[in-house]
FIDRENLO-330009 format. One line per 10 residues: their letters; for each residue x, y, z of C-alpha. Coordinates in steps of 0.02 Angstrom, whole numbers. Example, Ala and Ser with C-alpha at 12.3 -4.5 7.8 and 13.67 -1.06 7.14 Angstrom:
BEGIN
as> 615:-225:390 | 684:-53:357
//
This chain:
BEGIN
xxxxxxxxxx> -661:577:620 | -602:706:496 | -486:831:570 | -413:998:522 | -225:1003:533 | -115:1156:530 | 51:1141:441 | 182:1271:402 | 263:1191:252 | 257:1244:71
xxxxxxxxxx> 262:1163:-99 | 418:1101:-192 | 531:1086:-347 | 573:948:-470 | 715:918:-595 | 737:754:-684 | 843:641:-790 | 834:586:-970 | 706:450:-978 | 772:302:-1077
xxxxxxxxxx> 659:157:-1120 | 643:53:-964 | 546:-110:-959 | 481:-94:-783 | 302:-126:-732 | 220:33:-669 | 37:43:-621 | 1:214:-694 | -131:203:-829 | -207:376:-825
xxxxxxxxxx> -124:544:-842 | -56:603:-676 | -92:786:-703 | -28:840:-533 | 152:826:-595 | 120:974:-708 | 173:1010:-885 | 353:1059:-847 | 446:894:-838 | 616:957:-893
xxxxxxxxxx> 721:810:-949 | 903:862:-933 | 1055:768:-994 | 1180:712:-866 | 1308:581:-913 | 1339:533:-733 | 1156:500:-693 | 1152:623:-547 | 1062:789:-548 | 1167:929:-473
xxxxxxxxxx> 1067:1049:-365 | 1204:1105:-247 | 1234:1274:-330 | 1053:1309:-367 | 968:1438:-258 | 780:1448:-241 | 677:1582:-156 | 605:1531:12 | 419:1569:24 | 341:1469:166
xxxxxxxxxx> 153:1456:174 | 28:1408:307 | -114:1299:245 | -261:1221:336 | -298:1051:260 | -452:948:293 | -432:760:279 | -584:689:192 | -641:514:234 | -661:402:81
xxxxxxxxxx> -743:233:107 | -671:143:-47 | -495:159:24 | -547:127:204 | -634:-33:147 | -468:-98:82 | -397:-88:259 | -554:-161:337 | -561:-316:227 | -381:-360:270
xxxxxxxxxx> -412:-363:457 | -444:-551:470 | -316:-590:336 | -174:-507:433 | -207:-616:586 | -215:-776:483 | -54:-732:391 | 34:-707:558 | -22:-879:616 | 29:-956:450
xxxxxxxxxx> 201:-877:464 | 226:-962:634 | 158:-1126:568 | 268:-1140:412 | 422:-1105:518 | 398:-1275:600 | 496:-1422:524 | 341:-1523:476 | 224:-1371:464 | 127:-1438:612
xxxxxxxxxx> 111:-1344:776 | 32:-1381:944 | -97:-1262:1014 | 5:-1249:1173 | 155:-1189:1073 | 45:-1064:980 | -10:-993:1148 | 166:-928:1178 | 144:-805:1034 | -18:-727:1097
xxxxxxxxxx> 60:-554:1113 | 146:-564:943 | -21:-606:865 | -102:-455:947 | -224:-560:1049 | -252:-474:1215 | -407:-567:1270 | -393:-741:1346 | -481:-831:1205 | -463:-1015:1163
xxxxxxxxxx> -352:-1045:1012 | -452:-1196:957 | -605:-1084:938 | -500:-957:842 | -431:-1085:720 | -602:-1160:690 | -661:-990:628 | -555:-1023:473 | -597:-1202:422 | -531:-1181:245
xxxxxxxxxx> -359:-1128:308 | -322:-1231:464 | -368:-1407:517 | -355:-1478:693 | -256:-1638:718 | -291:-1736:878 | -146:-1833:951 | -200:-1905:1117 | -321:-1832:1243 | -217:-1681:1295
xxxxxxxxxx> -121:-1650:1133 | -202:-1545:997 | -105:-1488:844 | -152:-1394:688 | -88:-1378:509 | -136:-1301:344 | -276:-1377:242 | -224:-1453:74 | -292:-1301:-20 | -204:-1177:94
xxxxxxxxxx> -44:-1279:76 | -60:-1274:-114 | -80:-1085:-115 | 71:-1066:0 | 179:-1172:-116 | 119:-1070:-265 | 170:-911:-174 | 345:-979:-143 | 360:-1023:-328 | 306:-849:-384
xxxxxxxxxx> 424:-765:-260 | 568:-864:-333 | 519:-817:-511 | 503:-632:-465 | 673:-616:-381 | 742:-509:-523 | 601:-384:-500 | 631:-377:-312 | 816:-342:-342 | 766:-201:-459
xxxxxxxxxx> 657:-125:-324 | 798:-133:-196 | 919:-48:-317 | 796:92:-353 | 763:116:-167 | 950:133:-132 | 974:250:-281 | 846:371:-209 | 930:380:-37 | 1047:520:14
xxxxxxxxxx> 1206:416:36 | 1150:269:-73 | 1144:167:87 | 999:108:197 | 1003:7:356 | 936:-169:331 | 820:-154:482 | 736:-6:397 | 716:-101:234 | 634:-240:335
xxxxxxxxxx> 488:-122:371 | 447:-124:185 | 486:-310:166 | 306:-366:140 | 257:-214:37 | 401:-237:-85 | 379:-425:-98 | 541:-471:-9 | 555:-643:68 | 575:-653:258
xxxxxxxxxx> 754:-714:238 | 807:-576:118 | 948:-523:237 | 1038:-689:211 | 989:-721:30 | 961:-573:-86 | 1071:-451:10 | 1219:-571:-1 | 1189:-643:-173 | 1213:-492:-287
xxxxxxxxxx> 1377:-400:-248 | 1373:-324:-422 | 1225:-216:-366 | 1242:-192:-177 | 1337:-253:-26 | 1311:-266:162 | 1423:-152:266 | 1441:-131:454 | 1391:35:532 | 1374:102:709
xxxxxxxxxx> 1186:75:697 | 1193:-101:626 | 1217:-180:454 | 1167:-76:304 | 1142:-112:120 | 1249:-1:8 | 1234:24:-179 | 1387:-33:-278 | 1330:10:-454 | 1231:161:-515
xxxxxxxxxx> 1126:122:-668 | 1064:281:-755 | 930:181:-846 | 849:144:-678 | 853:327:-625 | 686:357:-708 | 533:376:-599 | 361:304:-627 | 293:481:-648 | 416:517:-789
xxxxxxxxxx> 374:356:-879 | 189:394:-864 | 216:573:-926 | 311:513:-1080 | 172:389:-1120 | 41:525:-1100 | 137:644:-1214 | 153:509:-1347 | -33:475:-1332 | -75:660:-1352
xxxxxxxxxx> 34:673:-1508 | -57:525:-1582 | -225:602:-1540 | -176:767:-1621 | -130:674:-1779 | -299:587:-1781 | -410:734:-1733 | -394:886:-1846 | -519:1009:-1771 | -479:977:-1589
xxxxxxxxxx> -526:1115:-1464 | -381:1194:-1369 | -329:1105:-1209 | -325:1212:-1051 | -210:1183:-904 | -337:1109:-785 | -314:1000:-632 | -400:834:-664 | -457:764:-497 | -499:581:-465
xxxxxxxxxx> -682:535:-460 | -761:565:-291 | -631:692:-232 | -711:861:-199 | -598:1006:-152 | -628:1188:-112 | -574:1326:-230 | -430:1371:-115 | -366:1193:-114 | -383:1184:-302
xxxxxxxxxx> -279:1342:-322 | -146:1273:-205 | -138:1108:-301 | -128:1200:-467 | 12:1310:-401 | 105:1158:-335 | 97:1063:-499 | 169:1213:-591 | 331:1196:-493 | 463:1105:-600
xxxxxxxxxx> 476:919:-567 | 617:855:-456 | 666:676:-492 | 675:564:-337 | 842:502:-405 | 922:675:-412 | 1049:745:-290 | 940:838:-164 | 1074:897:-43 | 1052:1075:-107
xxxxxxxxxx> 866:1083:-68 | 824:1181:89 | 707:1102:214 | 536:1184:220 | 541:1251:42 | 413:1211:-94 | 552:1130:-195 | 597:1012:-53 | 415:961:-32 | 404:929:-219
xxxxxxxxxx> 552:810:-203 | 478:725:-50 | 314:696:-142 | 410:621:-288 | 503:502:-172 | 343:444:-85 | 258:425:-254 | 402:318:-318 | 410:210:-160 | 223:176:-169
xxxxxxxxxx> 238:133:-354 | 368:1:-307 | 254:-83:-179 | 142:-229:-223 | -22:-148:-170 | 29:34:-201 | 6:72:-17 | 103:59:145 | 95:116:326 | 139:298:359
xxxxxxxxxx> 250:237:502 | 354:138:378 | 394:296:280 | 443:392:437 | 583:267:467 | 670:339:313 | 681:520:371 | 871:518:372 | 888:432:204 | 766:545:110
xxxxxxxxxx> 768:699:223 | 582:688:254 | 500:822:360 | 448:786:538 | 272:823:476 | 272:686:343 | 94:632:381 | 36:812:363 | 125:827:196 | 34:673:131
xxxxxxxxxx> -134:742:187 | -90:909:105 | -87:825:-67 | -253:732:-82 | -238:728:-272 | -87:612:-255 | -110:518:-91 | -248:462:25 | -212:436:210 | -329:310:292
xxxxxxxxxx> -353:310:481 | -428:136:480 | -337:1:575 | -211:13:715 | -94:124:611 | -122:250:471 | -98:193:291 | -57:295:136 | -122:250:-38 | -59:300:-210
xxxxxxxxxx> -225:368:-269 | -200:352:-457 | -164:164:-442 | -341:129:-379 | -513:131:-455 | -638:131:-312 | -568:0:-193 | -481:-106:-325 | -306:-93:-395 | -302:-56:-581
xxxxxxxxxx> -154:-172:-612 | -123:-318:-496 | 44:-398:-454 | 58:-588:-463 | 88:-597:-276 | -69:-494:-247 | -172:-616:-350 | -110:-758:-240 | -151:-655:-85 | -329:-634:-147
xxxxxxxxxx> -344:-822:-170 | -290:-846:10 | -411:-711:68 | -552:-809:-13 | -507:-958:98 | -504:-847:252 | -680:-786:216 | -753:-962:205 | -873:-972:356 | -868:-1112:483
xxxxxxxxxx> -1051:-1154:454 | -1104:-1135:274 | -1275:-1062:248 | -1393:-1176:152 | -1437:-1086:-8 | -1618:-1118:-61 | -1687:-1069:-229 | -1849:-978:-191 | -1939:-879:-323 | -2019:-711:-289
xxxxxxxxxx> -2188:-788:-245 | -2108:-917:-130 | -2005:-780:-48 | -2162:-677:-15 | -2249:-829:57 | -2101:-864:171 | -2102:-686:237 | -2290:-695:267 | -2268:-862:358 | -2134:-789:471
xxxxxxxxxx> -2241:-636:507 | -2394:-742:552 | -2290:-849:670 | -2223:-693:755 | -2399:-628:782 | -2452:-797:853 | -2307:-799:975 | -2349:-621:1030 | -2532:-666:1062 | -2488:-822:1161
xxxxxxxxxx> -2365:-724:1267 | -2494:-589:1302 | -2626:-715:1355 | -2499:-802:1468 | -2454:-639:1556 | -2640:-597:1582 | -2669:-769:1656 | -2526:-742:1779 | -2600:-576:1834 | -2768:-657:1867
//
């Protein structure tokens, strides 16, 4: 149900870096007007923005925000419900030496799979005939494995993950560069493992393999990944890259169109998003605040100020742009409160900016979407790993009993409906006569 939530937190500020040409795939195809027209690109030879001596006025606001339910985004969560369970089972299965597992062994992971009811695993596996096949070994020994097609897709996924390792390293470096101390605990990074495209063994592989970029250090709270090299060319956000592309496109349009009408500073909302006048004014006021790069030094920003919220929105926007599906769980973001100085009301902040994010309440935990990356319920640009995931989803949706498709024309279809209706009437008459006979 939609709810009204009361938050006492304002809007925020943004400064940024020079934006060199960076060949990094960003799924921003349309102009993100919420960032405003005041992206001030400042030169800084060290790559860090200095905000420590900057003082901003503190003007807190109290805003009531209504979360609007949007089915296209909620459908994305709903269609992944079966897929998540199957992926959990597949993860257990491929961890076996011969990728074969007994049903008795699978029963030990009932809680990990989220299965509370005492249901038979053989019935569960048979619901996905295109993914799993049952292997009988003796009377009391049943095992299962992946079907040849599911095995082929899994091997293709491993191949793509290996080929995309450079991109994954780039994402890790950018994540560390945004953090306060350029250091994040590995257990926290693990929460974003699937979203970023990291392999399950990234702690022992990627984290140890590239000392020129980061290293693992021991802390009181466990091992952490620390940045060893700051690259100013990476300190450019997806929003800045998109803004530069939009500005270049506008210059080109001005050169092509002579008598172009003047362009007013209007907030362009995504299709299907309807806001009140008060919310529109608040969004317009927020986007007029100067942009704060997520890679800038934010130690000088006071908590609860509009400028700090502007920075927090930029960080969330950048993290979502790094994910494969441009979405993640809200709980995953809350794990990074210390690293990015997020507010305790992070979920409320996301709801407060419906032009940028959409918070879905579908599923066991809330999810946040990067709105501009989606058109209806489909991503505009799809990652290679996401394409493989969709192939696997197609196998999951294959029914156990295929329906026989019959080619019936419109006349035949009408005749079939009439036949069914006449049979129903006949059954009703026979039943009525039988009841009358019993009464007599």
